All heavy atoms as TSV, in Angstrom:
chain	resi	resn	atom	element	x	y	z
A	1	MET	N	N	85.938	-196.931	19.670
A	1	MET	CA	C	86.452	-196.095	20.765
A	1	MET	C	C	87.560	-196.833	21.491
A	1	MET	O	O	87.474	-197.992	21.830
A	1	MET	CB	C	85.305	-195.819	21.728
A	1	MET	CG	C	85.732	-194.858	22.821
A	1	MET	SD	S	84.441	-194.525	24.017
A	1	MET	CE	C	83.278	-193.579	23.080
A	2	ALA	N	N	88.730	-196.168	21.645
A	2	ALA	CA	C	89.819	-196.806	22.296
A	2	ALA	C	C	89.730	-196.817	23.789
A	2	ALA	O	O	89.176	-195.866	24.375
A	2	ALA	CB	C	91.102	-196.048	21.898
A	3	GLN	N	N	90.230	-197.836	24.411
A	3	GLN	CA	C	90.161	-198.001	25.856
A	3	GLN	C	C	91.313	-197.220	26.437
A	3	GLN	O	O	92.450	-197.358	26.000
A	3	GLN	CB	C	90.247	-199.483	26.263
A	3	GLN	CG	C	90.047	-199.687	27.724
A	3	GLN	CD	C	90.070	-201.096	28.120
A	3	GLN	OE1	O	90.549	-201.977	27.331
A	3	GLN	NE2	N	89.525	-201.489	29.212
A	4	THR	N	N	91.037	-196.454	27.478
A	4	THR	CA	C	92.088	-195.657	28.130
A	4	THR	C	C	92.724	-196.468	29.188
A	4	THR	O	O	92.107	-197.145	29.961
A	4	THR	CB	C	91.455	-194.408	28.781
A	4	THR	OG1	O	90.756	-193.651	27.763
A	4	THR	CG2	C	92.522	-193.546	29.423
A	5	ARG	N	N	94.076	-196.480	29.194
A	5	ARG	CA	C	94.840	-197.223	30.205
A	5	ARG	C	C	95.466	-196.215	31.105
A	5	ARG	O	O	95.984	-195.167	30.727
A	5	ARG	CB	C	95.882	-198.098	29.564
A	5	ARG	CG	C	95.334	-199.202	28.741
A	5	ARG	CD	C	96.349	-200.251	28.534
A	5	ARG	NE	N	95.767	-201.364	27.903
A	5	ARG	CZ	C	95.593	-202.545	28.470
A	5	ARG	NH1	N	96.072	-202.744	29.673
A	5	ARG	NH2	N	95.070	-203.564	27.806
A	6	HIS	N	N	95.427	-196.551	32.384
A	6	HIS	CA	C	96.046	-195.726	33.403
A	6	HIS	C	C	97.585	-195.988	33.423
A	6	HIS	O	O	98.018	-197.111	33.207
A	6	HIS	CB	C	95.453	-195.941	34.762
A	6	HIS	CG	C	94.047	-195.664	34.852
A	6	HIS	ND1	N	93.557	-194.479	34.982
A	6	HIS	CD2	C	92.957	-196.554	34.889
A	6	HIS	CE1	C	92.217	-194.546	34.974
A	6	HIS	NE2	N	91.892	-195.776	34.947
A	7	SER	N	N	98.426	-194.962	33.638
A	7	SER	CA	C	99.804	-195.136	33.696
A	7	SER	C	C	100.241	-195.843	34.966
A	7	SER	O	O	101.267	-196.512	34.976
A	7	SER	CB	C	100.555	-193.784	33.620
A	7	SER	OG	O	100.173	-192.964	34.608
A	8	HIS	N	N	99.454	-195.731	36.027
A	8	HIS	CA	C	99.773	-196.407	37.273
A	8	HIS	C	C	98.636	-197.443	37.565
A	8	HIS	O	O	97.473	-197.110	37.688
A	8	HIS	CB	C	99.766	-195.485	38.426
A	8	HIS	CG	C	100.847	-194.357	38.312
A	8	HIS	ND1	N	102.168	-194.712	38.417
A	8	HIS	CD2	C	100.756	-193.090	37.939
A	8	HIS	CE1	C	102.896	-193.607	38.197
A	8	HIS	NE2	N	102.057	-192.605	37.905
A	9	PRO	N	N	99.007	-198.749	37.565
A	9	PRO	CA	C	98.014	-199.759	37.843
A	9	PRO	C	C	97.439	-199.643	39.223
A	9	PRO	O	O	98.060	-199.139	40.165
A	9	PRO	CB	C	98.756	-201.072	37.676
A	9	PRO	CG	C	100.185	-200.727	37.839
A	9	PRO	CD	C	100.360	-199.281	37.439
A	10	ASP	N	N	96.146	-200.080	39.409
A	10	ASP	CA	C	95.490	-200.064	40.638
A	10	ASP	C	C	95.794	-201.417	41.365
A	10	ASP	O	O	95.430	-202.480	40.855
A	10	ASP	CB	C	94.024	-199.919	40.451
A	10	ASP	CG	C	93.219	-199.995	41.718
A	10	ASP	OD1	O	93.808	-199.863	42.843
A	10	ASP	OD2	O	91.951	-200.236	41.643
A	11	PRO	N	N	96.557	-201.372	42.479
A	11	PRO	CA	C	96.931	-202.623	43.167
A	11	PRO	C	C	95.698	-203.452	43.574
A	11	PRO	O	O	95.764	-204.677	43.551
A	11	PRO	CB	C	97.696	-202.170	44.376
A	11	PRO	CG	C	98.219	-200.800	43.999
A	11	PRO	CD	C	97.148	-200.214	43.122
A	12	ILE	N	N	94.628	-202.797	43.946
A	12	ILE	CA	C	93.406	-203.569	44.369
A	12	ILE	C	C	92.904	-204.405	43.135
A	12	ILE	O	O	92.593	-205.551	43.220
A	12	ILE	CB	C	92.280	-202.665	44.869
A	12	ILE	CG1	C	92.768	-201.987	46.203
A	12	ILE	CG2	C	91.011	-203.400	45.124
A	12	ILE	CD1	C	91.886	-200.982	46.754
A	13	GLU	N	N	92.817	-203.739	42.017
A	13	GLU	CA	C	92.380	-204.400	40.748
A	13	GLU	C	C	93.359	-205.455	40.359
A	13	GLU	O	O	92.944	-206.532	39.893
A	13	GLU	CB	C	92.226	-203.387	39.651
A	13	GLU	CG	C	91.682	-203.994	38.358
A	13	GLU	CD	C	90.281	-204.649	38.466
A	13	GLU	OE1	O	89.487	-204.246	39.337
A	13	GLU	OE2	O	90.034	-205.546	37.704
A	14	GLU	N	N	94.631	-205.198	40.510
A	14	GLU	CA	C	95.688	-206.251	40.186
A	14	GLU	C	C	95.452	-207.462	41.029
A	14	GLU	O	O	95.528	-208.607	40.564
A	14	GLU	CB	C	97.061	-205.712	40.370
A	14	GLU	CG	C	97.492	-204.706	39.327
A	14	GLU	CD	C	98.891	-204.217	39.592
A	14	GLU	OE1	O	99.328	-204.155	40.748
A	14	GLU	OE2	O	99.578	-203.933	38.609
A	15	GLY	N	N	95.233	-207.254	42.365
A	15	GLY	CA	C	95.018	-208.395	43.188
A	15	GLY	C	C	93.799	-209.185	42.929
A	15	GLY	O	O	93.798	-210.435	42.951
A	16	ALA	N	N	92.724	-208.486	42.569
A	16	ALA	CA	C	91.484	-209.105	42.235
A	16	ALA	C	C	91.663	-209.976	40.956
A	16	ALA	O	O	91.149	-211.126	40.841
A	16	ALA	CB	C	90.335	-208.089	42.045
A	17	GLN	N	N	92.377	-209.431	39.947
A	17	GLN	CA	C	92.571	-210.098	38.700
A	17	GLN	C	C	93.470	-211.312	38.952
A	17	GLN	O	O	93.223	-212.453	38.366
A	17	GLN	CB	C	93.223	-209.200	37.680
A	17	GLN	CG	C	92.240	-208.183	37.089
A	17	GLN	CD	C	91.066	-208.776	36.411
A	17	GLN	OE1	O	91.199	-209.737	35.634
A	17	GLN	NE2	N	89.882	-208.321	36.722
A	18	ALA	N	N	94.407	-211.209	39.835
A	18	ALA	CA	C	95.337	-212.367	40.153
A	18	ALA	C	C	94.450	-213.488	40.749
A	18	ALA	O	O	94.685	-214.672	40.348
A	18	ALA	CB	C	96.405	-211.948	41.123
A	19	HIS	N	N	93.575	-213.145	41.655
A	19	HIS	CA	C	92.734	-214.180	42.253
A	19	HIS	C	C	91.836	-214.848	41.205
A	19	HIS	O	O	91.663	-216.048	41.175
A	19	HIS	CB	C	91.912	-213.488	43.379
A	19	HIS	CG	C	91.070	-214.532	44.182
A	19	HIS	ND1	N	89.764	-214.471	44.223
A	19	HIS	CD2	C	91.553	-215.541	44.930
A	19	HIS	CE1	C	89.382	-215.511	45.042
A	19	HIS	NE2	N	90.433	-216.099	45.445
A	20	ILE	N	N	91.193	-213.972	40.381
A	20	ILE	CA	C	90.291	-214.533	39.313
A	20	ILE	C	C	91.036	-215.512	38.406
A	20	ILE	O	O	90.489	-216.546	38.009
A	20	ILE	CB	C	89.715	-213.341	38.503
A	20	ILE	CG1	C	88.735	-212.597	39.324
A	20	ILE	CG2	C	89.106	-213.815	37.212
A	20	ILE	CD1	C	88.246	-211.253	38.778
A	21	HIS	N	N	92.308	-215.227	38.105
A	21	HIS	CA	C	93.050	-216.038	37.190
A	21	HIS	C	C	93.876	-217.160	37.920
A	21	HIS	O	O	94.630	-217.846	37.210
A	21	HIS	CB	C	94.049	-215.158	36.365
A	21	HIS	CG	C	93.300	-214.226	35.474
A	21	HIS	ND1	N	92.583	-214.668	34.331
A	21	HIS	CD2	C	93.035	-212.937	35.471
A	21	HIS	CE1	C	92.076	-213.622	33.668
A	21	HIS	NE2	N	92.235	-212.544	34.446
A	22	GLY	N	N	93.568	-217.367	39.175
A	22	GLY	CA	C	94.151	-218.477	39.887
A	22	GLY	C	C	95.577	-218.376	40.318
A	22	GLY	O	O	96.200	-219.344	40.640
A	23	ARG	N	N	96.110	-217.130	40.285
A	23	ARG	CA	C	97.451	-216.909	40.806
A	23	ARG	C	C	97.599	-217.012	42.261
A	23	ARG	O	O	96.655	-216.639	42.945
A	23	ARG	CB	C	97.971	-215.622	40.289
A	23	ARG	CG	C	98.128	-215.519	38.717
A	23	ARG	CD	C	98.565	-214.182	38.289
A	23	ARG	NE	N	99.852	-213.784	38.842
A	23	ARG	CZ	C	100.259	-212.520	38.929
A	23	ARG	NH1	N	99.506	-211.543	38.495
A	23	ARG	NH2	N	101.436	-212.295	39.439
A	24	PRO	N	N	98.680	-217.504	42.792
A	24	PRO	CA	C	98.800	-217.645	44.265
A	24	PRO	C	C	98.989	-216.269	44.926
A	24	PRO	O	O	99.448	-215.311	44.251
A	24	PRO	CB	C	100.014	-218.512	44.422
A	24	PRO	CG	C	100.834	-218.330	43.201
A	24	PRO	CD	C	99.812	-217.988	42.122
A	25	LYS	N	N	98.710	-216.169	46.207
A	25	LYS	CA	C	98.886	-214.898	46.892
A	25	LYS	C	C	100.361	-214.441	46.914
A	25	LYS	O	O	100.642	-213.272	46.897
A	25	LYS	CB	C	98.447	-215.066	48.388
A	25	LYS	CG	C	97.090	-214.514	48.653
A	25	LYS	CD	C	96.880	-214.529	50.182
A	25	LYS	CE	C	95.685	-213.719	50.472
A	25	LYS	NZ	N	95.330	-213.722	51.837
A	26	ASP	N	N	101.286	-215.381	46.879
A	26	ASP	CA	C	102.657	-215.031	46.966
A	26	ASP	C	C	103.147	-214.474	45.618
A	26	ASP	O	O	104.312	-214.112	45.470
A	26	ASP	CB	C	103.542	-216.174	47.423
A	26	ASP	CG	C	103.585	-217.417	46.555
A	26	ASP	OD1	O	102.966	-217.381	45.493
A	26	ASP	OD2	O	104.181	-218.378	46.968
A	27	ALA	N	N	102.206	-214.327	44.652
A	27	ALA	CA	C	102.569	-213.728	43.385
A	27	ALA	C	C	102.509	-212.176	43.448
A	27	ALA	O	O	102.822	-211.518	42.463
A	27	ALA	CB	C	101.693	-214.216	42.266
A	28	CYS	N	N	102.155	-211.630	44.596
A	28	CYS	CA	C	102.101	-210.212	44.727
A	28	CYS	C	C	103.483	-209.598	44.443
A	28	CYS	O	O	104.440	-209.940	45.018
A	28	CYS	CB	C	101.632	-209.854	46.203
A	28	CYS	SG	S	101.605	-208.070	46.477
A	29	PRO	N	N	103.470	-208.601	43.559
A	29	PRO	CA	C	104.746	-208.008	43.165
A	29	PRO	C	C	105.229	-206.877	44.035
A	29	PRO	O	O	106.336	-206.385	43.829
A	29	PRO	CB	C	104.436	-207.428	41.766
A	29	PRO	CG	C	102.989	-207.052	41.862
A	29	PRO	CD	C	102.347	-208.129	42.763
A	30	TYR	N	N	104.474	-206.505	45.045
A	30	TYR	CA	C	104.882	-205.348	45.870
A	30	TYR	C	C	105.600	-205.754	47.144
A	30	TYR	O	O	105.446	-206.846	47.689
A	30	TYR	CB	C	103.565	-204.637	46.280
A	30	TYR	CG	C	102.880	-204.050	45.039
A	30	TYR	CD1	C	101.688	-204.674	44.543
A	30	TYR	CD2	C	103.390	-202.931	44.372
A	30	TYR	CE1	C	101.086	-204.164	43.442
A	30	TYR	CE2	C	102.763	-202.447	43.195
A	30	TYR	CZ	C	101.620	-203.093	42.764
A	30	TYR	OH	O	100.981	-202.587	41.656
A	31	PRO	N	N	106.470	-204.866	47.615
A	31	PRO	CA	C	107.318	-205.204	48.793
A	31	PRO	C	C	106.461	-205.387	50.067
A	31	PRO	O	O	105.441	-204.721	50.246
A	31	PRO	CB	C	108.197	-203.953	48.994
A	31	PRO	CG	C	108.030	-203.175	47.781
A	31	PRO	CD	C	106.797	-203.544	47.134
A	32	ARG	N	N	106.960	-206.241	50.924
A	32	ARG	CA	C	106.319	-206.493	52.215
A	32	ARG	C	C	106.174	-205.144	52.999
A	32	ARG	O	O	107.065	-204.338	52.877
A	32	ARG	CB	C	107.190	-207.476	53.016
A	32	ARG	CG	C	106.561	-207.882	54.357
A	32	ARG	CD	C	107.401	-208.885	55.047
A	32	ARG	NE	N	107.661	-210.104	54.307
A	32	ARG	CZ	C	106.855	-211.155	54.247
A	32	ARG	NH1	N	105.759	-211.161	54.990
A	32	ARG	NH2	N	107.185	-212.209	53.533
A	33	ASP	N	N	105.113	-205.024	53.676
A	33	ASP	CA	C	104.846	-203.822	54.521
A	33	ASP	C	C	104.629	-202.541	53.677
A	33	ASP	O	O	104.682	-201.421	54.247
A	33	ASP	CB	C	105.925	-203.561	55.551
A	33	ASP	CG	C	106.017	-204.718	56.588
A	33	ASP	OD1	O	104.987	-205.304	56.888
A	33	ASP	OD2	O	107.143	-204.998	57.029
A	34	SER	N	N	104.343	-202.692	52.375
A	34	SER	CA	C	104.084	-201.463	51.602
A	34	SER	C	C	102.574	-201.253	51.490
A	34	SER	O	O	101.777	-202.242	51.638
A	34	SER	CB	C	104.677	-201.604	50.140
A	34	SER	OG	O	103.959	-202.603	49.459
A	35	GLU	N	N	102.185	-200.009	51.291
A	35	GLU	CA	C	100.768	-199.709	51.081
A	35	GLU	C	C	100.195	-200.444	49.874
A	35	GLU	O	O	99.053	-200.930	49.873
A	35	GLU	CB	C	100.607	-198.212	50.947
A	35	GLU	CG	C	99.206	-197.760	50.749
A	35	GLU	CD	C	98.302	-197.965	51.962
A	35	GLU	OE1	O	98.832	-198.016	53.094
A	35	GLU	OE2	O	97.078	-198.101	51.781
A	36	GLU	N	N	101.039	-200.525	48.819
A	36	GLU	CA	C	100.569	-201.174	47.586
A	36	GLU	C	C	100.290	-202.674	47.836
A	36	GLU	O	O	99.335	-203.233	47.293
A	36	GLU	CB	C	101.598	-201.067	46.464
A	36	GLU	CG	C	101.707	-199.678	45.927
A	36	GLU	CD	C	102.646	-198.773	46.724
A	36	GLU	OE1	O	103.260	-199.275	47.775
A	36	GLU	OE2	O	102.854	-197.608	46.358
A	37	ARG	N	N	101.161	-203.328	48.618
A	37	ARG	CA	C	100.945	-204.755	48.946
A	37	ARG	C	C	99.643	-204.980	49.720
A	37	ARG	O	O	98.899	-205.856	49.426
A	37	ARG	CB	C	102.147	-205.351	49.710
A	37	ARG	CG	C	102.032	-206.822	49.949
A	37	ARG	CD	C	103.254	-207.380	50.765
A	37	ARG	NE	N	103.124	-208.802	50.846
A	37	ARG	CZ	C	103.662	-209.647	50.068
A	37	ARG	NH1	N	104.200	-209.297	48.881
A	37	ARG	NH2	N	103.532	-210.973	50.222
A	38	ALA	N	N	99.405	-204.097	50.705
A	38	ALA	CA	C	98.177	-204.195	51.526
A	38	ALA	C	C	96.913	-204.046	50.556
A	38	ALA	O	O	95.938	-204.750	50.702
A	38	ALA	CB	C	98.173	-203.120	52.586
A	39	SER	N	N	97.028	-203.077	49.627
A	39	SER	CA	C	95.929	-202.861	48.666
A	39	SER	C	C	95.779	-204.125	47.772
A	39	SER	O	O	94.678	-204.539	47.462
A	39	SER	CB	C	96.209	-201.623	47.866
A	39	SER	OG	O	96.139	-200.504	48.690
A	40	TRP	N	N	96.871	-204.639	47.299
A	40	TRP	CA	C	96.831	-205.880	46.419
A	40	TRP	C	C	96.180	-207.023	47.143
A	40	TRP	O	O	95.294	-207.688	46.580
A	40	TRP	CB	C	98.272	-206.198	46.030
A	40	TRP	CG	C	98.377	-207.199	44.881
A	40	TRP	CD1	C	98.571	-206.899	43.578
A	40	TRP	CD2	C	98.367	-208.669	44.993
A	40	TRP	NE1	N	98.620	-208.101	42.863
A	40	TRP	CE2	C	98.539	-209.162	43.710
A	40	TRP	CE3	C	98.232	-209.524	46.062
A	40	TRP	CZ2	C	98.537	-210.523	43.416
A	40	TRP	CZ3	C	98.257	-210.886	45.771
A	40	TRP	CH2	C	98.441	-211.374	44.470
A	41	MET	N	N	96.504	-207.217	48.401
A	41	MET	CA	C	95.944	-208.273	49.183
A	41	MET	C	C	94.444	-208.040	49.429
A	41	MET	O	O	93.648	-208.966	49.422
A	41	MET	CB	C	96.650	-208.428	50.499
A	41	MET	CG	C	98.074	-208.944	50.434
A	41	MET	SD	S	98.121	-210.611	49.753
A	41	MET	CE	C	99.882	-210.831	49.644
A	42	GLU	N	N	94.073	-206.806	49.574
A	42	GLU	CA	C	92.675	-206.422	49.786
A	42	GLU	C	C	91.862	-206.825	48.492
A	42	GLU	O	O	90.827	-207.422	48.590
A	42	GLU	CB	C	92.552	-204.888	49.966
A	42	GLU	CG	C	91.171	-204.439	50.118
A	42	GLU	CD	C	91.088	-202.898	50.341
A	42	GLU	OE1	O	92.054	-202.306	50.785
A	42	GLU	OE2	O	90.015	-202.361	50.034
A	43	GLY	N	N	92.427	-206.524	47.367
A	43	GLY	CA	C	91.769	-206.919	46.095
A	43	GLY	C	C	91.774	-208.469	45.921
A	43	GLY	O	O	90.737	-209.014	45.529
A	44	TYR	N	N	92.836	-209.137	46.268
A	44	TYR	CA	C	92.911	-210.584	46.160
A	44	TYR	C	C	91.889	-211.273	47.015
A	44	TYR	O	O	91.211	-212.123	46.559
A	44	TYR	CB	C	94.314	-211.023	46.559
A	44	TYR	CG	C	94.610	-212.476	46.218
A	44	TYR	CD1	C	95.209	-212.861	45.004
A	44	TYR	CD2	C	94.193	-213.488	47.107
A	44	TYR	CE1	C	95.388	-214.201	44.732
A	44	TYR	CE2	C	94.513	-214.815	46.823
A	44	TYR	CZ	C	95.052	-215.186	45.611
A	44	TYR	OH	O	95.289	-216.548	45.290
A	45	ASP	N	N	91.801	-210.770	48.280
A	45	ASP	CA	C	90.805	-211.440	49.234
A	45	ASP	C	C	89.401	-210.964	49.006
A	45	ASP	O	O	88.520	-211.637	49.454
A	45	ASP	CB	C	91.278	-211.109	50.669
A	45	ASP	CG	C	92.581	-211.720	51.080
A	45	ASP	OD1	O	92.922	-212.726	50.527
A	45	ASP	OD2	O	93.220	-211.157	51.970
A	46	GLY	N	N	89.209	-209.851	48.344
A	46	GLY	CA	C	87.910	-209.390	48.084
A	46	GLY	C	C	87.203	-208.740	49.317
A	46	GLY	O	O	86.083	-208.637	49.386
A	47	THR	N	N	88.041	-208.388	50.272
A	47	THR	CA	C	87.529	-207.737	51.504
A	47	THR	C	C	88.390	-206.568	51.890
A	47	THR	O	O	89.568	-206.579	51.752
A	47	THR	CB	C	87.612	-208.755	52.744
A	47	THR	OG1	O	88.925	-209.212	52.871
A	47	THR	CG2	C	86.682	-209.904	52.528
A	48	PRO	N	N	87.698	-205.470	52.178
A	48	PRO	CA	C	88.435	-204.229	52.571
A	48	PRO	C	C	89.217	-204.495	53.905
A	48	PRO	O	O	88.698	-205.192	54.800
A	48	PRO	CB	C	87.365	-203.125	52.770
A	48	PRO	CG	C	86.061	-203.853	52.597
A	48	PRO	CD	C	86.268	-205.255	52.241
A	49	ARG	N	N	90.365	-203.913	53.972
A	49	ARG	CA	C	91.184	-204.038	55.225
A	49	ARG	C	C	90.627	-203.034	56.256
A	49	ARG	O	O	89.994	-202.038	55.885
A	49	ARG	CB	C	92.633	-203.830	54.988
A	49	ARG	CG	C	92.945	-202.478	54.446
A	49	ARG	CD	C	94.305	-202.465	53.853
A	49	ARG	NE	N	94.293	-201.354	52.897
A	49	ARG	CZ	C	95.215	-200.635	52.521
A	49	ARG	NH1	N	96.425	-200.912	52.940
A	49	ARG	NH2	N	95.068	-199.666	51.647
A	50	ASP	N	N	90.885	-203.311	57.457
A	50	ASP	CA	C	90.482	-202.439	58.551
A	50	ASP	C	C	91.583	-201.434	58.800
A	50	ASP	O	O	92.646	-201.794	59.263
A	50	ASP	CB	C	90.218	-203.261	59.815
A	50	ASP	CG	C	89.666	-202.477	60.954
A	50	ASP	OD1	O	89.284	-201.232	60.673
A	50	ASP	OD2	O	89.625	-202.968	62.068
A	51	ASP	N	N	91.291	-200.139	58.493
A	51	ASP	CA	C	92.257	-199.150	58.664
A	51	ASP	C	C	92.200	-198.457	59.997
A	51	ASP	O	O	92.759	-197.422	60.250
A	51	ASP	CB	C	92.095	-198.007	57.613
A	51	ASP	CG	C	92.610	-198.516	56.200
A	51	ASP	OD1	O	93.442	-199.461	56.224
A	51	ASP	OD2	O	92.162	-197.993	55.201
A	52	GLY	N	N	91.452	-199.042	60.899
A	52	GLY	CA	C	91.319	-198.432	62.272
A	52	GLY	C	C	89.844	-198.130	62.566
A	52	GLY	O	O	88.982	-198.388	61.725
A	53	PRO	N	N	89.630	-197.569	63.660
A	53	PRO	CA	C	88.230	-197.251	64.076
A	53	PRO	C	C	87.614	-196.175	63.148
A	53	PRO	O	O	88.300	-195.338	62.661
A	53	PRO	CB	C	88.379	-196.796	65.498
A	53	PRO	CG	C	89.765	-196.428	65.719
A	53	PRO	CD	C	90.548	-197.216	64.687
A	54	ASP	N	N	86.318	-196.297	62.955
A	54	ASP	CA	C	85.582	-195.338	62.176
A	54	ASP	C	C	85.386	-194.109	62.995
A	54	ASP	O	O	84.705	-194.111	64.050
A	54	ASP	CB	C	84.314	-195.938	61.719
A	54	ASP	CG	C	83.523	-195.128	60.712
A	54	ASP	OD1	O	83.758	-193.904	60.644
A	54	ASP	OD2	O	82.692	-195.677	60.007
A	55	PRO	N	N	85.968	-192.932	62.560
A	55	PRO	CA	C	85.759	-191.723	63.359
A	55	PRO	C	C	84.365	-191.223	63.494
A	55	PRO	O	O	83.991	-190.517	64.424
A	55	PRO	CB	C	86.608	-190.695	62.632
A	55	PRO	CG	C	86.804	-191.210	61.270
A	55	PRO	CD	C	86.717	-192.698	61.373
A	56	ARG	N	N	83.492	-191.701	62.647
A	56	ARG	CA	C	82.034	-191.347	62.705
A	56	ARG	C	C	81.377	-191.967	63.862
A	56	ARG	O	O	80.264	-191.627	64.223
A	56	ARG	CB	C	81.326	-191.666	61.406
A	56	ARG	CG	C	81.879	-190.883	60.198
A	56	ARG	CD	C	81.272	-191.399	58.940
A	56	ARG	NE	N	81.783	-192.750	58.719
A	56	ARG	CZ	C	81.437	-193.504	57.672
A	56	ARG	NH1	N	80.557	-193.154	56.833
A	56	ARG	NH2	N	81.979	-194.714	57.582
A	57	LEU	N	N	81.938	-193.056	64.414
A	57	LEU	CA	C	81.303	-193.809	65.508
A	57	LEU	C	C	81.670	-193.232	66.821
A	57	LEU	O	O	81.125	-193.732	67.862
A	57	LEU	CB	C	81.705	-195.302	65.441
A	57	LEU	CG	C	81.249	-196.007	64.161
A	57	LEU	CD1	C	81.814	-197.436	64.163
A	57	LEU	CD2	C	79.806	-195.977	63.955
A	58	GLY	N	N	82.533	-192.301	66.970
A	58	GLY	CA	C	83.037	-191.775	68.239
A	58	GLY	C	C	82.309	-190.637	68.747
A	58	GLY	O	O	81.530	-189.914	68.901
């Protein structure tokens, strides 16, 4: 069975893989202040970013 590849890589997965393979954080290929960069860093750090208050708590 052939493995399916997505045409658009997942920045979170890319960041996680970079961390696993020992690449530095500054290896992130996405522009500063971009949504993709924030997602890449989330994957690299292994922690979800805080997108603001949880509306369920209000």
